[in-house]
C-alpha positions, 0 to 999 in steps of 0.5 A: 499499500502507497503511504507517500512517506513520511510526512513530518520526520524529525531529525537531529540536526546536532547529529545529522540523524532521523531520531523519528518517522512522524505519521505518514502522508497518507495518514495525513492526507485521511485527517485533513479529510475527515477534519473537512467532512465532520466540519461540514457537518450542518448543526442538524445533522447527527455526528457519525459516532451517535448514528454508529457511522464511525467506522465507514466515515474514517474508511471514506476518509482512507479512501479519499487520502489514496485518491491524494496519493495516486493524482499527486503520483500522476502529477509528478 
């Protein structure tokens, strides 16, 4: 599965080495998609946790992330 690599690796500039990988670009894209989706809910809409669709919303966020990675590689 394509992850896009690490989105925010942490380097120790003193020792010139990576000390933490951070999240993958796929995780970052999924989080952004989820944030955008959840923020679009209106006042009268039920939150996915309350209507028991949280798993579906999370899966769809990763589907969007996968599409973003595919589009990214097509344009590079």
